[in-house]
C-alpha positions, -999 to 999 in steps of 0.1 A, spaced: 291 -398 -468 257 -382 -466 233 -386 -495 196 -382 -502 176 -414 -502 173 -413 -540 208 -428 -545 213 -465 -541 240 -480 -519 258 -493 -550 259 -458 -565 271 -442 -533 298 -469 -526 310 -468 -562 325 -434 -556 342 -446 -524 355 -478 -541 369 -458 -570 389 -436 -547 405 -466 -528 439 -479 -535 452 -512 -523 435 -542 -508 400 -542 -494 400 -562 -462 362 -562 -455 329 -550 -470 298 -548 -449 265 -530 -450 232 -526 -433 215 -556 -449 215 -584 -475 208 -562 -504 237 -539 -496 261 -568 -495 248 -583 -528 249 -550 -547 285 -543 -534 297 -577 -544 282 -573 -579 299 -539 -581 333 -553 -571 330 -582 -596 317 -559 -624 345 -535 -620 372 -562 -617 379 -550 -582 373 -585 -569 411 -590 -571 415 -565 -543 386 -580 -523 395 -617 -528 433 -611 -530 454 -642 -526 488 -634 -513 517 -649 -531 542 -669 -511 
């Protein structure tokens, strides 16, 4: 994804996360702020269930 610098990481990744189906195995970024904003986004959108998925026996 290529964007101008006037879009936050959270905004840019929101589009990507919305398009994903299934479990998210890992989220990483270029720094602390990126990780914090992505986690907030995952929790806010109730996608944490895909990120912190606990497999049923």
